[in-house]
C-alpha positions as CSV (number, residue, x, y, z in Angstrom):
1,X,94.5,-97.2,12.8
2,X,94.8,-93.4,12.8
3,X,92.7,-90.7,11.2
4,X,93.4,-87.0,11.0
5,X,92.0,-83.8,9.5
6,X,94.4,-81.4,11.3
7,X,95.8,-79.7,8.2
8,X,94.8,-77.2,5.5
9,X,91.2,-77.8,4.4
10,X,90.9,-80.9,6.6
11,X,87.4,-81.9,7.5
12,X,86.2,-85.2,9.1
13,X,85.0,-86.5,12.5
14,X,85.6,-90.0,13.8
15,X,82.4,-91.6,15.1
16,X,83.5,-95.3,15.5
17,X,86.8,-96.8,14.2
18,X,86.5,-100.2,16.1
19,X,85.6,-102.2,13.0
20,X,87.9,-102.0,9.9
21,X,85.0,-103.0,7.7
22,X,82.7,-100.4,9.1
23,X,84.7,-97.3,9.9
24,X,82.1,-94.7,10.8
25,X,82.8,-91.0,10.0
26,X,80.9,-87.8,9.8
27,X,81.5,-84.5,7.9
28,X,81.7,-81.4,10.1
29,X,79.5,-78.4,9.4
30,X,80.8,-75.1,8.2
31,X,81.4,-72.8,11.2
32,X,78.1,-71.0,12.2
33,X,76.3,-72.7,9.3
34,X,74.2,-75.7,8.5
35,X,76.2,-76.3,5.2
36,X,78.4,-79.4,5.0
37,X,79.6,-81.6,2.2
38,X,83.4,-81.1,1.8
39,X,85.6,-83.6,3.4
40,X,89.4,-84.1,3.4
41,X,91.3,-86.5,5.7
42,X,94.3,-88.8,6.1
43,X,94.0,-92.4,7.1
44,X,96.9,-94.5,8.4
45,X,96.8,-98.3,9.0
46,X,98.4,-101.6,8.1
47,X,99.1,-101.9,4.4
48,X,97.9,-104.7,2.2
49,X,94.6,-104.8,4.2
50,X,91.1,-103.8,3.2
51,X,89.2,-101.0,5.0
52,X,85.6,-99.9,4.5
53,X,84.5,-96.3,5.2
54,X,81.0,-95.1,5.8
55,X,80.2,-91.3,6.0
56,X,77.1,-91.7,8.1
57,X,75.7,-88.2,7.7
58,X,76.0,-87.9,4.0
59,X,72.2,-88.1,3.6
60,X,71.8,-84.9,5.7
61,X,74.4,-82.9,3.8
62,X,73.8,-79.7,1.8
63,X,73.3,-81.6,-1.5
64,X,72.4,-85.3,-0.7
65,X,71.5,-86.0,-4.3
66,X,75.0,-85.1,-5.2
67,X,76.3,-88.4,-3.8
68,X,74.5,-90.4,-6.5
69,X,77.0,-91.3,-9.1
70,X,79.8,-89.7,-7.1
71,X,83.2,-91.4,-6.4
72,X,85.6,-90.3,-3.7
73,X,89.0,-88.8,-4.6
74,X,92.1,-90.4,-3.1
75,X,95.9,-90.0,-3.2
76,X,99.0,-91.6,-1.6
77,X,101.3,-88.7,-2.5
78,X,99.0,-85.7,-2.7
79,X,100.1,-85.2,-6.3
80,X,98.1,-87.8,-8.2
81,X,94.5,-88.1,-7.1
82,X,92.4,-90.9,-8.4
83,X,88.8,-92.1,-7.9
84,X,87.6,-94.9,-5.6
85,X,84.3,-96.6,-6.3
86,X,81.7,-95.3,-3.9
87,X,78.1,-96.1,-3.0
88,X,75.3,-94.0,-1.6
89,X,72.2,-95.7,0.0
90,X,70.3,-92.5,0.8
91,X,72.0,-92.1,4.2
92,X,75.6,-93.2,4.0
93,X,78.4,-92.7,1.5
94,X,80.5,-95.9,1.5
95,X,83.8,-96.7,-0.1
96,X,86.6,-99.2,0.5
97,X,90.3,-99.4,-0.2
98,X,93.1,-102.0,-0.1
99,X,96.0,-100.0,1.3
100,X,99.1,-100.1,-1.0
101,X,100.9,-97.7,1.4
102,X,100.1,-97.4,5.1
103,X,98.9,-93.7,4.7
104,X,96.3,-92.3,2.2
105,X,94.4,-89.1,1.8
106,X,90.7,-88.9,0.8
107,X,88.8,-85.8,-0.3
108,X,85.6,-84.6,-1.9
109,X,87.7,-83.2,-4.8
110,X,91.4,-82.6,-5.4
111,X,92.3,-80.0,-2.8
112,X,93.9,-76.7,-3.7
113,X,95.9,-75.7,-0.6
114,X,96.5,-72.2,0.7
115,X,100.3,-72.8,0.2
116,X,99.7,-73.5,-3.4
117,X,97.5,-70.4,-3.6
118,X,100.4,-68.3,-2.3
119,X,102.8,-70.1,-4.7
120,X,100.4,-69.3,-7.6
121,X,100.3,-65.6,-6.8
122,X,104.0,-65.2,-6.3
123,X,104.9,-67.4,-9.2
124,X,102.9,-65.1,-11.5
125,X,104.7,-62.0,-10.1
126,X,107.9,-63.2,-11.7
127,X,106.3,-62.0,-14.9
128,X,106.8,-58.2,-15.3
129,X,103.3,-57.9,-16.8
130,X,101.7,-58.9,-13.4
131,X,101.2,-56.9,-10.3
132,X,99.7,-57.7,-6.9
133,X,97.2,-55.6,-4.9
134,X,96.3,-56.7,-1.4
135,X,92.8,-55.3,-1.1
136,X,92.5,-56.0,2.7
137,X,92.1,-58.9,5.0
138,X,89.5,-61.6,5.7
139,X,88.0,-62.2,9.1
140,X,90.7,-64.7,9.9
141,X,93.3,-62.1,8.9
142,X,94.3,-63.6,5.5
143,X,95.0,-61.5,2.5
144,X,92.5,-60.8,-0.2
145,X,94.8,-60.8,-3.3
146,X,94.0,-59.2,-6.7
147,X,96.3,-60.0,-9.6
148,X,96.5,-57.5,-12.5
149,X,97.8,-58.9,-15.7
150,X,98.5,-56.5,-18.6
151,X,98.8,-52.7,-18.9
152,X,95.8,-51.1,-17.2
153,X,96.7,-47.7,-18.6
154,X,96.7,-48.7,-22.2
155,X,94.1,-51.5,-22.2
156,X,90.9,-51.1,-24.2
157,X,89.2,-54.0,-22.4
158,X,88.9,-55.0,-18.7
159,X,88.2,-58.6,-17.8
160,X,87.5,-59.7,-14.2
161,X,87.8,-63.4,-13.2
162,X,87.0,-64.4,-9.6
163,X,87.0,-67.9,-8.2
164,X,86.1,-70.1,-5.2
165,X,83.5,-67.9,-3.5
166,X,82.4,-71.4,-2.2
167,X,85.6,-72.8,-0.8
168,X,84.8,-76.5,-1.2
169,X,84.7,-75.9,-5.0
170,X,88.5,-76.3,-5.3
171,X,88.2,-77.1,-9.0
172,X,87.7,-73.3,-9.4
173,X,91.2,-72.4,-8.4
174,X,92.7,-75.2,-10.5
175,X,90.8,-73.5,-13.4
176,X,92.4,-70.2,-12.5
177,X,95.9,-71.8,-12.4
178,X,95.4,-73.2,-15.9
179,X,94.0,-69.9,-17.2
180,X,97.0,-67.9,-15.7
181,X,99.5,-70.4,-17.1
182,X,98.1,-69.9,-20.6
183,X,97.7,-66.2,-20.3
184,X,101.3,-65.7,-19.2
185,X,102.8,-68.1,-21.8
186,X,104.9,-65.7,-23.9
187,X,105.0,-68.2,-26.7
188,X,101.2,-68.4,-27.0
189,X,99.9,-66.2,-29.8
190,X,96.3,-66.0,-28.3
191,X,97.7,-64.8,-25.0
192,X,100.0,-62.3,-26.7
193,X,97.2,-60.9,-28.8
194,X,94.8,-60.7,-25.8
195,X,97.2,-58.7,-23.6
196,X,97.9,-56.2,-26.3
197,X,94.6,-54.5,-25.6
198,X,93.1,-56.2,-22.5
199,X,93.9,-56.1,-18.8
200,X,92.8,-59.0,-16.6
201,X,91.9,-58.6,-12.9
202,X,92.0,-62.0,-11.2
203,X,91.0,-63.0,-7.7
204,X,92.2,-66.6,-7.5
205,X,90.5,-67.3,-4.2
206,X,87.5,-65.3,-2.9
207,X,87.2,-67.3,0.3
208,X,90.6,-68.2,1.7
209,X,89.3,-68.6,5.3
210,X,86.7,-71.1,4.3
211,X,89.2,-72.9,2.1
212,X,91.7,-73.4,5.0
213,X,88.9,-74.2,7.5
214,X,87.6,-77.1,5.3
215,X,84.2,-75.4,4.6
216,X,82.0,-76.3,1.7
217,X,80.2,-73.0,1.1
218,X,80.8,-70.2,3.6
219,X,83.5,-68.0,5.1
220,X,84.8,-67.9,8.6
221,X,81.5,-66.8,10.2
222,X,79.1,-68.9,8.0
223,X,78.3,-66.3,5.3
224,X,77.6,-67.5,1.8
225,X,79.6,-65.0,-0.1
226,X,77.6,-65.5,-3.3
227,X,74.5,-64.1,-1.6
228,X,76.2,-60.9,-0.5
229,X,76.7,-58.8,-3.6
230,X,74.0,-56.2,-3.2
231,X,75.0,-55.3,0.3
232,X,78.2,-56.8,1.6
233,X,79.8,-55.7,4.9
234,X,83.2,-55.8,6.5
235,X,81.6,-57.6,9.5
236,X,80.0,-60.5,7.6
237,X,81.5,-60.6,4.1
238,X,84.7,-58.5,3.8
239,X,85.8,-60.7,0.9
240,X,82.9,-59.4,-1.3
241,X,83.0,-55.9,0.1
242,X,86.7,-55.4,-0.8
243,X,86.5,-57.0,-4.3
244,X,83.2,-55.2,-5.2
245,X,84.7,-51.9,-4.1
246,X,87.6,-52.4,-6.4
247,X,85.3,-53.4,-9.3
248,X,83.2,-50.2,-8.8
249,X,86.4,-48.2,-8.9
250,X,88.0,-49.8,-12.0
251,X,84.9,-50.9,-14.0
252,X,84.9,-53.9,-16.3
253,X,83.7,-55.2,-19.7
254,X,83.4,-58.9,-19.0
255,X,83.0,-60.8,-15.7
256,X,83.5,-64.5,-14.9
257,X,82.8,-66.2,-11.6
258,X,84.2,-69.7,-11.4
259,X,82.4,-72.5,-9.4
260,X,81.8,-76.2,-9.1
261,X,78.4,-77.9,-9.1
262,X,77.8,-80.9,-6.8
263,X,75.0,-82.6,-8.8
264,X,75.3,-82.0,-12.5
265,X,78.1,-84.1,-14.3
266,X,78.7,-81.4,-16.9
267,X,80.6,-78.1,-17.5
268,X,78.2,-75.2,-18.2
269,X,77.5,-71.5,-17.7
270,X,74.7,-69.7,-15.9
271,X,74.0,-66.2,-17.2
272,X,72.1,-63.2,-16.0
273,X,69.0,-63.3,-18.3
274,X,66.7,-62.5,-15.3
275,X,68.2,-59.1,-14.5
276,X,66.1,-55.9,-15.2
277,X,68.5,-54.5,-17.8
278,X,68.9,-57.8,-19.8
279,X,68.7,-56.9,-23.6
280,X,69.8,-58.1,-27.0
281,X,73.4,-57.0,-26.3
282,X,73.6,-59.3,-23.3
283,X,72.2,-62.1,-25.3
284,X,74.6,-61.6,-28.2
285,X,77.6,-61.6,-25.9
286,X,76.4,-64.7,-24.0
287,X,75.7,-66.6,-27.2
288,X,79.1,-65.6,-28.6
289,X,80.9,-66.7,-25.5
290,X,79.1,-70.1,-25.4
291,X,79.7,-70.9,-29.1
292,X,83.4,-70.0,-28.8
293,X,83.8,-72.1,-25.6
294,X,82.1,-75.1,-27.3
295,X,84.3,-74.6,-30.4
296,X,87.6,-74.7,-28.4
297,X,86.7,-77.2,-25.7
298,X,84.8,-80.5,-26.1
299,X,84.5,-80.5,-22.3
300,X,82.1,-77.6,-22.4
301,X,78.4,-77.9,-23.4
302,X,75.2,-75.9,-23.3
303,X,72.5,-78.6,-23.2
304,X,72.5,-79.3,-19.5
305,X,72.6,-76.6,-16.8
306,X,70.4,-74.5,-14.4
307,X,66.9,-73.4,-15.4
308,X,67.0,-69.9,-16.7
309,X,65.5,-67.1,-14.7
310,X,62.4,-65.4,-16.0
311,X,62.8,-61.7,-16.9
312,X,63.1,-59.6,-13.8
313,X,63.4,-62.6,-11.4
314,X,67.2,-62.8,-11.1
315,X,68.6,-62.8,-7.5
316,X,70.8,-59.7,-7.5
317,X,72.5,-60.9,-4.4
318,X,74.4,-63.4,-6.6
319,X,77.6,-62.1,-8.2
320,X,76.8,-62.9,-11.8
321,X,73.4,-61.2,-11.6
322,X,74.6,-58.1,-9.7
323,X,77.6,-57.7,-12.0
324,X,75.6,-58.1,-15.2
325,X,73.1,-55.5,-13.9
326,X,75.7,-53.0,-12.5
327,X,78.0,-53.0,-15.5
328,X,75.4,-53.8,-18.2
329,X,77.6,-56.5,-19.8
330,X,78.4,-60.2,-20.0
331,X,78.6,-61.8,-16.6
332,X,78.7,-65.6,-16.4
333,X,79.1,-68.2,-13.7
334,X,81.1,-71.1,-15.0
335,X,80.3,-74.4,-13.3
336,X,82.4,-77.6,-13.3
337,X,81.4,-81.0,-11.9
338,X,82.5,-82.7,-8.7
339,X,81.7,-86.0,-10.4
340,X,82.8,-86.5,-14.0
341,X,82.0,-84.9,-17.3
342,X,79.3,-87.3,-18.6
343,X,80.1,-86.3,-22.2
344,X,83.8,-87.3,-21.9
345,X,84.0,-89.6,-18.8
346,X,87.2,-90.8,-17.2
347,X,86.6,-93.8,-15.0
348,X,90.0,-93.5,-13.3
349,X,90.1,-89.8,-12.5
350,X,86.6,-88.4,-13.2
351,X,86.6,-84.6,-13.5
352,X,90.0,-83.7,-12.3
353,X,92.3,-80.9,-11.4
354,X,94.1,-81.4,-14.7
355,X,90.9,-81.1,-16.7
356,X,89.9,-78.0,-14.7
357,X,93.2,-76.4,-15.6
358,X,92.7,-77.2,-19.3
359,X,89.2,-75.7,-19.2
360,X,90.7,-72.6,-17.6
361,X,93.3,-72.3,-20.4
362,X,90.6,-72.8,-23.1
363,X,88.4,-70.0,-21.7
364,X,90.8,-67.4,-23.1
365,X,89.6,-68.1,-26.6
366,X,86.0,-67.6,-25.6
367,X,87.0,-64.3,-23.8
368,X,88.8,-63.0,-26.9
369,X,85.9,-63.9,-29.3
370,X,83.4,-62.2,-26.9
371,X,85.5,-59.0,-26.6
372,X,85.6,-58.7,-30.3
373,X,81.8,-58.2,-30.3
374,X,82.0,-55.2,-27.8
């Protein structure tokens, strides 16, 4: 038997591999942080035999309740990822597999590699309506990439979409890929209409260092980027510092921050109702966005989500709140599940990369309807 995490976004530690029916593993913590939940590893052994895995520190992870109802994602070819029945006893996450090939990958969610991230960016650049701006570098020296789609000089509306502040939430970049594919489809009338008067500023991955390192929630030095928006620094959070600086320079009319939620098996949004300047205009735009998103996508709902902040109690260190207050406009966090969409469950694949991409494509309708109210 052989086990490895020595690749992009890999994360696992071997504790005891002596018993094929009790392979004991542990998830590594984010660097300089107590957060851990993301895992991604390759297992190699004799085929046509059954193996049982136990992640023994699951009960001490960042979100232990998230393991209830969760099923591990696996793939033989790193293209099609499927779910494996999993159990959580309060301490260990356990799952088993009968090997159909002698090497298999397991992950918390379908990974989105740094190579694919680069392919996404440069694939978009083949379209003359797209330009790339490297804002600076991360602490590990990776590029902070901003895509501009549309004519910034002529555009009436400016839309910002950022994703993956928390690197383990890989569904967020799948969402971006789906959104960009729809937006750049020159045969799609919605996309054509949007780009007549709207420019999109898109950061596909806000946390490339954490993504490559196999982190759940933080960057290279253990900073939770979504708590840095009031006072970022190049020393702790250059990713936020650089993007925020460009936002202040260019302005914006609508802001979306794409995430994944460990515990809730639904797609939902979290707004900025607790910011000091929240008013009827904010509420109108939020309601318009939600109703349009529900109309276009049965995968989206507004019944289940986070408790709403009371007036004046929003945490302005969080992107959606800071952006809503700074620009006095719609600013939403979009959350997708790590588990499944309980409204439209899929026992074989759960919530998947493909469904994330479709939700990203559908968001353009909600954006267009919301901009019409501005």
